[in-house]
PQR file of N, CA, C, O and H, with PARSE charges and radii, in Angstrom:
ATOM      1  N   MET A   1      44.149  26.697 -98.595 -0.4000 1.5000
ATOM      2  CA  MET A   1      43.992  27.063-100.005 -0.0000 2.0000
ATOM      3  C   MET A   1      43.415  28.866-100.153  0.5500 1.7000
ATOM      4  O   MET A   1      43.918  29.507-101.075 -0.5500 1.4000
ATOM      5  N   ALA A   2      42.959  29.184 -99.744 -0.4000 1.5000
ATOM      6  CA  ALA A   2      42.298  30.127 -99.822 -0.0000 2.0000
ATOM      7  C   ALA A   2      43.215  31.535-100.487  0.5500 1.7000
ATOM      8  O   ALA A   2      42.950  32.463-101.252 -0.5500 1.4000
ATOM      9  H   ALA A   2      42.550  28.664 -98.995  0.4000 1.0000
ATOM     10  N   TRP A   3      44.584  31.011 -99.599 -0.4000 1.5000
ATOM     11  CA  TRP A   3      46.032  32.055 -99.678 -0.0000 2.0000
ATOM     12  C   TRP A   3      46.355  31.847-101.166  0.5500 1.7000
ATOM     13  O   TRP A   3      46.519  32.889-101.801 -0.5500 1.4000
ATOM     14  H   TRP A   3      44.799  30.257 -98.978  0.4000 1.0000
ATOM     15  N   LEU A   4      46.449  30.945-101.689 -0.4000 1.5000
ATOM     16  CA  LEU A   4      46.837  31.023-102.615 -0.0000 2.0000
ATOM     17  C   LEU A   4      45.787  31.025-103.823  0.5500 1.7000
ATOM     18  O   LEU A   4      45.667  30.287-104.801 -0.5500 1.4000
ATOM     19  H   LEU A   4      46.315  30.099-101.174  0.4000 1.0000
ATOM     20  N   ILE A   5      45.333  31.736-103.538 -0.4000 1.5000
ATOM     21  CA  ILE A   5      43.676  32.553-104.843 -0.0000 2.0000
ATOM     22  C   ILE A   5      44.159  33.671-104.669  0.5500 1.7000
ATOM     23  O   ILE A   5      44.747  34.310-105.542 -0.5500 1.4000
ATOM     24  H   ILE A   5      45.431  32.336-102.743  0.4000 1.0000
ATOM     25  N   LYS A   6      43.884  34.190-103.034 -0.4000 1.5000
ATOM     26  CA  LYS A   6      44.614  35.928-102.628 -0.0000 2.0000
ATOM     27  C   LYS A   6      46.164  35.614-102.823  0.5500 1.7000
ATOM     28  O   LYS A   6      46.970  36.454-102.423 -0.5500 1.4000
ATOM     29  H   LYS A   6      43.406  33.671-102.325  0.4000 1.0000
ATOM     30  N   ARG A   7      46.616  34.436-103.423 -0.4000 1.5000
ATOM     31  CA  ARG A   7      48.361  35.336-104.168 -0.0000 2.0000
ATOM     32  C   ARG A   7      48.784  35.313-105.077  0.5500 1.7000
ATOM     33  O   ARG A   7      49.886  35.723-105.441 -0.5500 1.4000
ATOM     34  H   ARG A   7      45.961  33.753-103.747  0.4000 1.0000
ATOM     35  N   ARG A   8      47.480  34.516-105.972 -0.4000 1.5000
ATOM     36  CA  ARG A   8      47.393  34.655-107.560 -0.0000 2.0000
ATOM     37  C   ARG A   8      46.727  36.000-108.032  0.5500 1.7000
ATOM     38  O   ARG A   8      47.221  36.475-109.054 -0.5500 1.4000
ATOM     39  H   ARG A   8      46.584  34.182-105.677  0.4000 1.0000
ATOM     40  N   GLU A   9      45.740  36.655-107.487 -0.4000 1.5000
ATOM     41  CA  GLU A   9      45.208  37.839-107.540 -0.0000 2.0000
ATOM     42  C   GLU A   9      46.265  38.913-106.719  0.5500 1.7000
ATOM     43  O   GLU A   9      46.145  39.998-107.289 -0.5500 1.4000
ATOM     44  H   GLU A   9      45.339  36.268-106.657  0.4000 1.0000
ATOM     45  N   LEU A  10      47.009  38.996-105.876 -0.4000 1.5000
ATOM     46  CA  LEU A  10      47.814  39.844-105.889 -0.0000 2.0000
ATOM     47  C   LEU A  10      48.852  39.984-106.971  0.5500 1.7000
ATOM     48  O   LEU A  10      49.187  41.160-107.106 -0.5500 1.4000
ATOM     49  H   LEU A  10      47.107  38.115-105.414  0.4000 1.0000
ATOM     50  N   PHE A  11      49.486  39.120-107.812 -0.4000 1.5000
ATOM     51  CA  PHE A  11      49.899  39.274-108.913 -0.0000 2.0000
ATOM     52  C   PHE A  11      49.605  39.822-110.046  0.5500 1.7000
ATOM     53  O   PHE A  11      50.241  40.565-110.793 -0.5500 1.4000
ATOM     54  H   PHE A  11      49.214  38.164-107.702  0.4000 1.0000
ATOM     55  N   LYS A  12      48.340  39.273-110.098 -0.4000 1.5000
ATOM     56  CA  LYS A  12      47.861  39.666-111.395 -0.0000 2.0000
ATOM     57  C   LYS A  12      47.954  41.267-111.260  0.5500 1.7000
ATOM     58  O   LYS A  12      48.675  41.927-112.008 -0.5500 1.4000
ATOM     59  H   LYS A  12      47.823  38.670-109.491  0.4000 1.0000
ATOM     60  N   GLN A  13      46.953  41.992-109.970 -0.4000 1.5000
ATOM     61  CA  GLN A  13      47.520  43.246-109.681 -0.0000 2.0000
ATOM     62  C   GLN A  13      48.886  43.563-109.788  0.5500 1.7000
ATOM     63  O   GLN A  13      49.290  44.380-110.616 -0.5500 1.4000
ATOM     64  H   GLN A  13      46.367  41.456-109.362  0.4000 1.0000
ATOM     65  N   ALA A  14      49.289  43.238-109.358 -0.4000 1.5000
ATOM     66  CA  ALA A  14      50.903  43.962-109.202 -0.0000 2.0000
ATOM     67  C   ALA A  14      51.161  43.517-110.946  0.5500 1.7000
ATOM     68  O   ALA A  14      50.233  44.053-111.552 -0.5500 1.4000
ATOM     69  H   ALA A  14      48.960  42.574-108.686  0.4000 1.0000
ATOM     70  N   THR A  15      51.688  43.069-111.532 -0.4000 1.5000
ATOM     71  CA  THR A  15      51.925  42.553-112.690 -0.0000 2.0000
ATOM     72  C   THR A  15      51.277  43.188-113.950  0.5500 1.7000
ATOM     73  O   THR A  15      51.897  43.445-114.981 -0.5500 1.4000
ATOM     74  H   THR A  15      52.442  42.633-111.040  0.4000 1.0000
ATOM     75  N   GLY A  16      49.394  43.504-113.655 -0.4000 1.5000
ATOM     76  CA  GLY A  16      49.134  44.379-114.560 -0.0000 2.0000
ATOM     77  C   GLY A  16      48.726  42.830-115.525  0.5500 1.7000
ATOM     78  O   GLY A  16      48.074  43.210-116.498 -0.5500 1.4000
ATOM     79  H   GLY A  16      48.890  43.295-112.817  0.4000 1.0000
ATOM     80  N   THR A  17      48.872  41.462-115.560 -0.4000 1.5000
ATOM     81  CA  THR A  17      48.665  41.055-116.566 -0.0000 2.0000
ATOM     82  C   THR A  17      47.517  40.799-117.158  0.5500 1.7000
ATOM     83  O   THR A  17      46.724  41.380-116.417 -0.5500 1.4000
ATOM     84  H   THR A  17      49.401  41.153-114.770  0.4000 1.0000
ATOM     85  N   LYS A  18      46.775  40.217-118.174 -0.4000 1.5000
ATOM     86  CA  LYS A  18      45.703  39.719-118.487 -0.0000 2.0000
ATOM     87  C   LYS A  18      45.505  38.709-118.903  0.5500 1.7000
ATOM     88  O   LYS A  18      44.442  38.253-119.325 -0.5500 1.4000
ATOM     89  H   LYS A  18      47.419  39.745-118.777  0.4000 1.0000
ATOM     90  N   LYS A  19      46.939  38.037-118.804 -0.4000 1.5000
ATOM     91  CA  LYS A  19      46.711  36.572-118.838 -0.0000 2.0000
ATOM     92  C   LYS A  19      45.814  35.276-117.852  0.5500 1.7000
ATOM     93  O   LYS A  19      45.590  35.143-116.649 -0.5500 1.4000
ATOM     94  H   LYS A  19      47.802  38.407-118.462  0.4000 1.0000
ATOM     95  N   THR A  20      45.544  34.634-118.840 -0.4000 1.5000
ATOM     96  CA  THR A  20      45.399  33.607-116.893 -0.0000 2.0000
ATOM     97  C   THR A  20      46.842  32.824-116.680  0.5500 1.7000
ATOM     98  O   THR A  20      47.765  32.525-117.438 -0.5500 1.4000
ATOM     99  H   THR A  20      45.726  34.742-119.817  0.4000 1.0000
ATOM    100  N   LEU A  21      46.627  32.679-115.552 -0.4000 1.5000
ATOM    101  CA  LEU A  21      47.189  32.477-114.327 -0.0000 2.0000
ATOM    102  C   LEU A  21      46.474  30.787-113.735  0.5500 1.7000
ATOM    103  O   LEU A  21      45.409  30.710-113.122 -0.5500 1.4000
ATOM    104  H   LEU A  21      45.878  32.921-114.937  0.4000 1.0000
ATOM    105  N   HIS A  22      47.283  29.668-114.070 -0.4000 1.5000
ATOM    106  CA  HIS A  22      46.941  28.674-112.877 -0.0000 2.0000
ATOM    107  C   HIS A  22      47.988  28.068-112.054  0.5500 1.7000
ATOM    108  O   HIS A  22      49.192  27.813-112.045 -0.5500 1.4000
ATOM    109  H   HIS A  22      48.149  29.730-114.567  0.4000 1.0000
ATOM    110  N   LEU A  23      46.662  27.943-111.205 -0.4000 1.5000
ATOM    111  CA  LEU A  23      47.997  26.899-109.744 -0.0000 2.0000
ATOM    112  C   LEU A  23      48.310  25.513-109.924  0.5500 1.7000
ATOM    113  O   LEU A  23      47.534  24.560-109.864 -0.5500 1.4000
ATOM    114  H   LEU A  23      45.684  28.149-111.212  0.4000 1.0000
ATOM    115  N   THR A  24      49.424  25.516-110.130 -0.4000 1.5000
ATOM    116  CA  THR A  24      50.132  24.407-110.581 -0.0000 2.0000
ATOM    117  C   THR A  24      50.810  23.884-108.981  0.5500 1.7000
ATOM    118  O   THR A  24      51.707  24.567-108.487 -0.5500 1.4000
ATOM    119  H   THR A  24      50.055  26.291-110.179  0.4000 1.0000
ATOM    120  N   MET A  25      50.424  22.946-108.434 -0.4000 1.5000
ATOM    121  CA  MET A  25      50.772  22.423-107.330 -0.0000 2.0000
ATOM    122  C   MET A  25      52.224  20.568-107.957  0.5500 1.7000
ATOM    123  O   MET A  25      51.992  19.540-108.595 -0.5500 1.4000
ATOM    124  H   MET A  25      49.695  22.391-108.835  0.4000 1.0000
ATOM    125  N   ILE A  26      53.649  21.183-107.214 -0.4000 1.5000
ATOM    126  CA  ILE A  26      54.659  20.475-107.963 -0.0000 2.0000
ATOM    127  C   ILE A  26      54.415  19.401-106.552  0.5500 1.7000
ATOM    128  O   ILE A  26      54.174  20.118-105.581 -0.5500 1.4000
ATOM    129  H   ILE A  26      53.838  22.017-106.696  0.4000 1.0000
ATOM    130  N   THR A  27      54.410  17.920-106.169 -0.4000 1.5000
ATOM    131  CA  THR A  27      54.327  17.572-104.707 -0.0000 2.0000
ATOM    132  C   THR A  27      55.493  16.083-105.273  0.5500 1.7000
ATOM    133  O   THR A  27      56.129  15.722-106.263 -0.5500 1.4000
ATOM    134  H   THR A  27      54.606  17.337-106.958  0.4000 1.0000
ATOM    135  N   SER A  28      55.202  15.667-103.941 -0.4000 1.5000
ATOM    136  CA  SER A  28      56.089  14.408-104.237 -0.0000 2.0000
ATOM    137  C   SER A  28      55.329  12.778-104.591  0.5500 1.7000
ATOM    138  O   SER A  28      55.769  11.686-104.951 -0.5500 1.4000
ATOM    139  H   SER A  28      54.686  15.960-103.137  0.4000 1.0000
ATOM    140  N   TYR A  29      53.570  13.497-104.162 -0.4000 1.5000
ATOM    141  CA  TYR A  29      53.024  11.860-104.201 -0.0000 2.0000
ATOM    142  C   TYR A  29      51.323  12.847-104.667  0.5500 1.7000
ATOM    143  O   TYR A  29      50.411  12.342-104.012 -0.5500 1.4000
ATOM    144  H   TYR A  29      53.212  14.384-103.870  0.4000 1.0000
ATOM    145  N   GLY A  30      50.963  13.662-105.295 -0.4000 1.5000
ATOM    146  CA  GLY A  30      50.490  14.007-105.760 -0.0000 2.0000
ATOM    147  C   GLY A  30      49.494  14.975-104.180  0.5500 1.7000
ATOM    148  O   GLY A  30      49.933  15.220-103.056 -0.5500 1.4000
ATOM    149  H   GLY A  30      51.704  14.071-105.827  0.4000 1.0000
ATOM    150  N   VAL A  31      47.980  15.321-104.834 -0.4000 1.5000
ATOM    151  CA  VAL A  31      47.193  16.630-103.605 -0.0000 2.0000
ATOM    152  C   VAL A  31      46.323  15.667-104.123  0.5500 1.7000
ATOM    153  O   VAL A  31      45.988  15.027-105.120 -0.5500 1.4000
ATOM    154  H   VAL A  31      47.623  15.122-105.747  0.4000 1.0000
ATOM    155  N   GLU A  32      46.082  15.946-102.647 -0.4000 1.5000
ATOM    156  CA  GLU A  32      44.887  15.360-101.859 -0.0000 2.0000
ATOM    157  C   GLU A  32      43.167  15.886-102.049  0.5500 1.7000
ATOM    158  O   GLU A  32      42.433  16.831-102.340 -0.5500 1.4000
ATOM    159  H   GLU A  32      46.354  16.466-101.838  0.4000 1.0000
ATOM    160  N   HIS A  33      43.202  15.012-101.794 -0.4000 1.5000
ATOM    161  CA  HIS A  33      41.045  15.456-102.999 -0.0000 2.0000
ATOM    162  C   HIS A  33      40.416  16.235-101.681  0.5500 1.7000
ATOM    163  O   HIS A  33      40.545  15.587-100.643 -0.5500 1.4000
ATOM    164  H   HIS A  33      43.798  14.245-101.558  0.4000 1.0000
ATOM    165  N   ASN A  34      39.808  17.416-101.555 -0.4000 1.5000
ATOM    166  CA  ASN A  34      39.295  17.608-100.396 -0.0000 2.0000
ATOM    167  C   ASN A  34      38.788  18.643-101.246  0.5500 1.7000
ATOM    168  O   ASN A  34      38.379  18.702-102.406 -0.5500 1.4000
ATOM    169  H   ASN A  34      39.703  17.943-102.399  0.4000 1.0000
ATOM    170  N   ALA A  35      38.993  19.667-100.019 -0.4000 1.5000
ATOM    171  CA  ALA A  35      37.355  20.865-100.451 -0.0000 2.0000
ATOM    172  C   ALA A  35      38.590  21.636-101.276  0.5500 1.7000
ATOM    173  O   ALA A  35      38.725  21.712-102.497 -0.5500 1.4000
ATOM    174  H   ALA A  35      39.325  19.619 -99.077  0.4000 1.0000
ATOM    175  N   GLY A  36      39.488  22.209-100.174 -0.4000 1.5000
ATOM    176  CA  GLY A  36      40.559  22.995-101.593 -0.0000 2.0000
ATOM    177  C   GLY A  36      41.175  22.576-103.120  0.5500 1.7000
ATOM    178  O   GLY A  36      41.788  23.082-104.060 -0.5500 1.4000
ATOM    179  H   GLY A  36      39.378  22.147 -99.182  0.4000 1.0000
ATOM    180  N   TRP A  37      40.680  21.522-102.771 -0.4000 1.5000
ATOM    181  CA  TRP A  37      40.506  20.742-104.500 -0.0000 2.0000
ATOM    182  C   TRP A  37      40.887  21.220-105.885  0.5500 1.7000
ATOM    183  O   TRP A  37      41.863  21.239-106.635 -0.5500 1.4000
ATOM    184  H   TRP A  37      40.181  21.111-102.008  0.4000 1.0000
ATOM    185  N   GLN A  38      39.500  21.630-105.838 -0.4000 1.5000
ATOM    186  CA  GLN A  38      38.856  22.142-107.199 -0.0000 2.0000
ATOM    187  C   GLN A  38      39.895  23.580-107.555  0.5500 1.7000
ATOM    188  O   GLN A  38      39.438  23.933-108.642 -0.5500 1.4000
ATOM    189  H   GLN A  38      38.707  21.614-105.230  0.4000 1.0000
ATOM    190  N   ASN A  39      40.769  24.341-107.287 -0.4000 1.5000
ATOM    191  CA  ASN A  39      40.922  25.182-107.235 -0.0000 2.0000
ATOM    192  C   ASN A  39      42.561  25.285-107.607  0.5500 1.7000
ATOM    193  O   ASN A  39      43.241  26.216-107.176 -0.5500 1.4000
ATOM    194  H   ASN A  39      41.141  24.054-106.404  0.4000 1.0000
ATOM    195  N   ILE A  40      43.310  23.847-108.756 -0.4000 1.5000
ATOM    196  CA  ILE A  40      44.549  23.490-108.695 -0.0000 2.0000
ATOM    197  C   ILE A  40      43.328  22.965-110.075  0.5500 1.7000
ATOM    198  O   ILE A  40      42.270  22.339-110.138 -0.5500 1.4000
ATOM    199  H   ILE A  40      42.758  23.090-109.106  0.4000 1.0000
ATOM    200  N   GLN A  41      44.600  23.925-111.361 -0.4000 1.5000
ATOM    201  CA  GLN A  41      44.132  23.524-112.025 -0.0000 2.0000
ATOM    202  C   GLN A  41      44.946  22.498-112.807  0.5500 1.7000
ATOM    203  O   GLN A  41      44.393  21.807-113.663 -0.5500 1.4000
ATOM    204  H   GLN A  41      45.459  24.434-111.309  0.4000 1.0000
ATOM    205  N   ASN A  42      46.410  22.366-112.502 -0.4000 1.5000
ATOM    206  CA  ASN A  42      47.220  20.775-112.666 -0.0000 2.0000
ATOM    207  C   ASN A  42      47.756  20.700-111.754  0.5500 1.7000
ATOM    208  O   ASN A  42      47.537  21.580-110.922 -0.5500 1.4000
ATOM    209  H   ASN A  42      46.860  22.927-111.807  0.4000 1.0000
ATOM    210  N   GLU A  43      49.090  19.227-111.303 -0.4000 1.5000
ATOM    211  CA  GLU A  43      49.263  18.781-110.693 -0.0000 2.0000
ATOM    212  C   GLU A  43      50.685  18.021-111.667  0.5500 1.7000
ATOM    213  O   GLU A  43      50.566  17.562-112.803 -0.5500 1.4000
ATOM    214  H   GLU A  43      49.267  18.511-111.979  0.4000 1.0000
ATOM    215  N   VAL A  44      52.034  18.062-110.811 -0.4000 1.5000
ATOM    216  CA  VAL A  44      53.273  17.358-111.307 -0.0000 2.0000
ATOM    217  C   VAL A  44      54.038  16.556-110.390  0.5500 1.7000
ATOM    218  O   VAL A  44      54.603  17.169-109.484 -0.5500 1.4000
ATOM    219  H   VAL A  44      52.130  18.435-109.888  0.4000 1.0000
ATOM    220  N   VAL A  45      54.155  15.428-110.440 -0.4000 1.5000
ATOM    221  CA  VAL A  45      54.210  14.749-109.279 -0.0000 2.0000
ATOM    222  C   VAL A  45      55.887  14.587-109.377  0.5500 1.7000
ATOM    223  O   VAL A  45      56.480  15.289-110.196 -0.5500 1.4000
ATOM    224  H   VAL A  45      53.696  14.930-111.176  0.4000 1.0000
ATOM    225  N   LEU A  46      56.716  13.552-108.438 -0.4000 1.5000
ATOM    226  CA  LEU A  46      57.833  12.956-109.056 -0.0000 2.0000
ATOM    227  C   LEU A  46      57.778  12.233-110.272  0.5500 1.7000
ATOM    228  O   LEU A  46      58.554  12.805-111.038 -0.5500 1.4000
ATOM    229  H   LEU A  46      56.235  12.982-107.773  0.4000 1.0000
ATOM    230  N   ASP A  47      57.226  11.213-110.867 -0.4000 1.5000
ATOM    231  CA  ASP A  47      57.008  10.825-111.319 -0.0000 2.0000
ATOM    232  C   ASP A  47      56.965  10.926-112.581  0.5500 1.7000
ATOM    233  O   ASP A  47      57.299  10.040-113.367 -0.5500 1.4000
ATOM    234  H   ASP A  47      56.596  10.748-110.245  0.4000 1.0000
ATOM    235  N   ASP A  48      56.365  12.507-112.989 -0.4000 1.5000
ATOM    236  CA  ASP A  48      56.033  13.188-113.863 -0.0000 2.0000
ATOM    237  C   ASP A  48      57.891  14.072-114.434  0.5500 1.7000
ATOM    238  O   ASP A  48      58.444  13.852-115.512 -0.5500 1.4000
ATOM    239  H   ASP A  48      56.094  13.227-112.350  0.4000 1.0000
ATOM    240  N   LEU A  49      58.129  14.486-113.941 -0.4000 1.5000
ATOM    241  CA  LEU A  49      59.470  14.317-113.756 -0.0000 2.0000
ATOM    242  C   LEU A  49      60.813  13.419-114.251  0.5500 1.7000
ATOM    243  O   LEU A  49      61.616  13.596-115.167 -0.5500 1.4000
ATOM    244  H   LEU A  49      57.680  14.665-113.066  0.4000 1.0000
ATOM    245  N   PHE A  50      60.658  12.178-113.021 -0.4000 1.5000
ATOM    246  CA  PHE A  50      62.210  11.462-113.025 -0.0000 2.0000
ATOM    247  C   PHE A  50      61.498  10.678-114.124  0.5500 1.7000
ATOM    248  O   PHE A  50      62.447  10.480-114.883 -0.5500 1.4000
ATOM    249  H   PHE A  50      60.006  12.035-112.277  0.4000 1.0000
ATOM    250  N   LYS A  51      60.181   9.964-114.842 -0.4000 1.5000
ATOM    251  CA  LYS A  51      59.787   8.929-115.758 -0.0000 2.0000
ATOM    252  C   LYS A  51      61.065   8.417-116.048  0.5500 1.7000
ATOM    253  O   LYS A  51      61.736   9.242-116.669 -0.5500 1.4000
ATOM    254  H   LYS A  51      59.410  10.125-114.225  0.4000 1.0000
ATOM    255  N   VAL A  52      61.931   6.837-115.716 -0.4000 1.5000
ATOM    256  CA  VAL A  52      62.676   6.357-116.141 -0.0000 2.0000
ATOM    257  C   VAL A  52      61.764   4.409-117.194  0.5500 1.7000
ATOM    258  O   VAL A  52      61.128   3.426-116.814 -0.5500 1.4000
ATOM    259  H   VAL A  52      61.387   6.168-115.211  0.4000 1.0000
ATOM    260  N   GLU A  53      62.283   4.898-118.440 -0.4000 1.5000
ATOM    261  CA  GLU A  53      61.792   4.192-119.026 -0.0000 2.0000
ATOM    262  C   GLU A  53      62.636   3.220-119.497  0.5500 1.7000
ATOM    263  O   GLU A  53      62.199   2.314-120.206 -0.5500 1.4000
ATOM    264  H   GLU A  53      62.800   5.697-118.749  0.4000 1.0000
TER
END
């Protein structure tokens, strides 16, 4: 998970943005709640994208 944080910081440096960047995971079944889970701000699962009512 540390590589995602490093990549976010590299993106900030390369673009010079001062805006907030959020780590968002787009997954089939959600994010596993393990040691690196606290670094993810948002998650989108397939049900969010293809909700049929």
